N, C-alpha and C positions, 0 to 999 in steps of 0.2 A: 208531225213534229214529235220526236221521242222525248220522254220525261226521264231525267237522270235520278238516281237514288239520293234521298236527302236523309240527314240524321239530325234529330232534334237535340237541344241541350239537355233535356231530361234523360234522353237515352244515353248521352255521353256520360252523364253523372252516374248512371246505373251500371256502366261497364267498368267501373273501378274495381280493383282487386280487394277482396275481403278474405281474411283468414278465418275459415269456418271453425277452427279449433278454439278461437278466442271470442266467438259470438254465441249467444244463447239460442236455443231452439226457437223461441218466440220471435227473436229478431230475424232468424233465417226464414221462418214462415212469412213474416211481413215483407221481407225483401224478395222472396219468390213471388208473392202476390203482386208486388210492385213491378217486378220484371215481366209478369204476364200482361199487366195493363200496358206497360210500355211497348211490349211486342205487338199487342193489338193496335195501338196507336200508330206504330211504325208500319204495320201491314196496311192499315187504312190509308196512311199518307203515301205509301209507295205503290199501292194498287192503281192501275189505270182507271180513269174516270170513264163513264159511258160515252161521253162525247169524243174522248180520244179513241176509244174502241170503235165507235161508229165511223169516225173520220179515217181510221186506219183500214176500213173495209175498201177493197179495190173497186167494187161496184159503185159505191157511193162516191168515191173519188172520181170515177169515170163519169158519173152523171153530172157531178158538179163542175167538172172541167171540160165537159163536152161542148164543142163550138156550136154556135147557133147558125144553121144553114137554111137557106130558103129552098122550098120545094121547086123542082123543075117541072114546068108545065108539059103536058102531053102534046102530041101533034095536032089532035083534034081541037084541043083547047087553044093551041096557037092559031089554028085556022079560024076558030071562032073569034079569038081576040083580034086577029087580023081583019076579020070581016066586020067586027063591031068593036071598035076601040073602047067604047064606054063600058061594055060588058067585061072586057079584059081588065080594066083598071079596078072595077069593083070586085072581081073574082080574086085578083092578086091581093087586095087589101084584106079580104076575108080570110084567105089562107094564112096570111102573115099574122093576123090577129089571133087565129086559132092556135098557131104555133107558139106565139108568145104567152098566150093564156095557159097552154099546157105546161110550158117550161116553168112559169110562175107557180102553177099549182104543185108541180113536182118539188120545186125548191122549197116552197112554203111548208109542204107536208114534212119534208125532211128536217127543216129547221125546227118546226113545232115539235116533232118527235124528239129531236136532240135536246131541245130546251126542257121538255117535260122530263126526260130521263135525267138530265143534269140537275133539275130542281129536286127530283126524288133522291138522287144521290147526295146532294148537298144537305137536304133535310135529314137523311139517314146519318150522314157523317156528323152533323151538329148534335143529333140525339146521342149518337155514340160518344162524341166528345164530352158532352155534359155528364153522361153516365160514368164515363171513364174518369173525368175530373173528380166527381163526387167519390168514386171508389178510391181514387188515388189519395185524396185528402183524408178519407177515413183510414186508409191503411197507413198513411204517414203519421196520423195522430196515434194510431195503435202502436206503430213502431217507436215513436218518441216515448210513449208511456212504457212500452216494454223495455226500452233502453234505460229509462229512469229507474224502473224496478230492478233491472240487472245491475246498474251501478250501485243502487242502495244495497242490494244483496251482496255485491262484491265488497262494499264497505263493511257490512256486517260480518262477512267472512274474515276480512282482515282484522277487524276488532276482536273477533273471537279467537283468531290465531294468536294475536298479541296477548290476550288474556291467558290463553293456554300456555304460552311461553313464559309469561310472568309467574303463573302458578307452578310450572315445572321448575323454574329457577328458585322460587320460594321454597319448594319442597327440597331441592338439593341443598339450599342454604340451611334449611332447618335440620336436615340430616347432619350436615357438617357442624352446625352449632351444637347439636346433641352429642356428637362424638367429642367435640372440643370440651364440652361441659363435663363429660365423664372423665376425661384426662385431667381437667382442672380439679375435679373433686378428689381424684387420687393424689394429686400433688398437694392440695390443701390439707388432706389427711396427714400426709407425711410432714408437712410444715407444722401442723398442729402438734404432732408428737414432739418434733424438735423444739417447738416453742414452749411446750410444757417443761421440757428439760431446762431450757434457757431461763424460764421464769423462776425456777428454783434457784438457779445460780444468781439471777439478778436480784432476788430478794436478799440474798446474803451480801451481795455487793452494795445493795441500796443502804443497808445499815452502815456500812463503812463510809459510803458517800455522804450520808447525813452528817456524820461527824466532820468530814472534810468541808462540807458546805458551811457549817457554822464557823469554822476557822477562816474560810475564804471570805465570808461576809464581813468578819472583823477586819481582815486585810483590805477589803474593798472600801470600807469606810475610811480607813486611813489613807488609801490611795486617792479617793475623791477629795479629801481635805487637802492633800498635797497638790492635786491638780488645780483646785481652785486657787491655791496660793500662787502656783506657777503661772496660771492664767492672768492673775492680777498683775504679777511682775512683768509678764510679757506685754500686756496692754500698756503699762507705763513706759516700757522700753520702746515700744513702737511709736507712741506719741512723741517721746524724746527724739527718736530717729527721724520722724517726719519734720520736726522743727529744725533739726540739724541739717537734714537734706535740703530744706528750703534755703537756709543760710549758705550752705555749701554751693548750692546752685547759683546764688547771686555772686559768690566769690569767684567761682570757676568761669562764669560768663564774663565777669569783669576782667579776669586774667586772660581769657581768650582774646578779648578785644584789644587789651594792652599788648599782648604778644604779637597780634597781627600788625598793630601799628609799629611795634618795634622792628619786626621783620621787614616791613616796607621801608622804614628809615635806613636800616642796615643795607638793604639792596640799593637804595638810592645813593648812599654814601660810597659803596664799593664802585658803582658806576661812575660816580663823580670823581673818585680818586684815580680811577683808570684814565678818565679823560684829562684829568689834571696832569698826570705823568706824561701822557702823550703831548699835551700842549707845552709842557716844560721842555721836553726833548726837542721839540720843533722850534723853540725860542720865542714862543708867543708870550711876551711879557705881560700884556694886558690880560690875557686869559689866566696866566699864573696868579696875578694879583687878585683877580675876581674869584678864582678858585680857592685861594688861600682865605679870602674873607668868608666865602660860603662854607669852607671846611671848618673854619673856626666856629661859625654858628652851628653847624651840624654837630661838631664835637661837643659843644655845650649841651645840645639836645640829647645826644647819645649818653652823656654822663648822667643827665637827669633820668633817662629811661632805665639805665643800669641800676641806679640807686633805688628806683621804684621797684624794679624787678627783684632785687635782693630783698627788700623789705617784704614784698608780696610772698616770696618763697619762704622766708622765715615764718611769716604768719600762717601760711598754709601748713608748714610742718608742725607748728605748735598746735594748730587746730586739729590736725589729723591725729597727733599723739593723744590729745585729750579725748577725742572720739573713741579711739581704740581702747584707752584705759576704761572708759565708761562701759563700752560694749563688753569688754572682757569681764568686768565685774558682774554684769547681768548674765552673761552666758555661763559663767562658772556656777551660778545658782540653778540653771536649767540643764540637766544632763541628757534629756530625751528629745533633743531637737533633730529634725529630719536631715538626711544627707543632702537633699536637693537644695535646701537653703544654705547649707554649709558650702556646697560647690559654687553657688551664686555669689556668696560673700568672698570666696577666694578669687573668683574671676574679677569682681569689682576691685579688690585690693591690688591684684596684679596690674589691672589697667590704670588705677590711680597712681601706683608706684612708678609704672613705666612713664606716665605723663610727667610726673615730678622729676624723674631722672633725666628725661629729655630736656626739660627746661634748665636743669642744672648744667648739663653738658653744653647746651647752647650758650649759656651765660659765661662759661669758662673758655670757649674757643677764641674769643676776641672779636674785634669789630671789623677786621679786614676780610673775613670769610663770609660767603653768603649764608644766610640763615635757611634752615630746612623748612619744608612746608609745614604749616601749623596743622596738627591733626584735629580731627573732629572732637569736640568736648565729650568726655566720657559720660557726662550726665544726660546726653541725648539718647544713649542706647543702653545704659546699664539697667539692671532690674532693681526695683525698690524692695525694701524690707528684706535685705540680705543679711547673712550671718557673718560678721567680720572676725570670727575666731581664728581664721587662718593667719591673720597678721601676727598674733602672738606666737603661733607655731613656726611661721616663716622666720 
């Protein structure tokens, strides 16, 4: 039986590709020793054993496979056996026993020889395997230590290179700083000379400024006194405006509700009059009488509303004129108001005047036309603390 070549896992791991340019000499030596050990183990595992060599011998195979044949007796022996049957049987048994004993002796000697050789080979292989294992472990430990030392050395080299790079960059930066410092010194020297000339001129100007300073301090004192006075007047005006805004808010809210009610009644009256005319044209006497009665009642209500609206409008105009007169009095005393407050006051006055004009036009149109939609009260979106100077200018 032929034995095929086998490959151990250790041998497969050792057949990997290594780049020798990236491995240290110590690691190369350790790997070469490891390769020698693996090669010896491979040769020992692939070499034929003594028993396989012995069995491969043709003579031994012939002896083991030889058929057992009985010896043919001679003519004399046949005659003797024919003459004496007892002697013939005993002779045949003795010959057969001798043949069997000889075959057993040959086979036993061959088997004993093969087993002895196999035991020697097994013992030798075990010894070689133990020795090889010890050497392999020792070399692997040495390889690990060498690899650790190589990695540490590589880290030290990288650190050294980084330090060298930092030192080189520091040197270049220092040279650049030195050059920049020289240029700065030249520029500072020029500035110093120019500054000395400016100092002389500044000393002369300083004397003139001292005189102006004393004059300005006097003017500042007067201005602060005027500012305190204007601030006091402004606070009083703002407090008065807040109170008037609150009262104006109540009046506008009430006017808005009244106008809304008045518009609803006018719409109802117009629809009612249209229905009454149609009923009258159709000859519906009962509807006409009912409509006349309701029209009379609605006319009385409209008259009351118009009288209330006229009184409300007159009161609003009087209140607005008083507010404008008071604001004009305050604003004439303060000439340094900001333009932003002035613009807000103008916007508020325009919106208020527009609302008042709309109410006046609606009251003059009559009761037979539908009233326009009541706008949103101006107090809901106007800005507070505005400057109403624009009313006098408008």
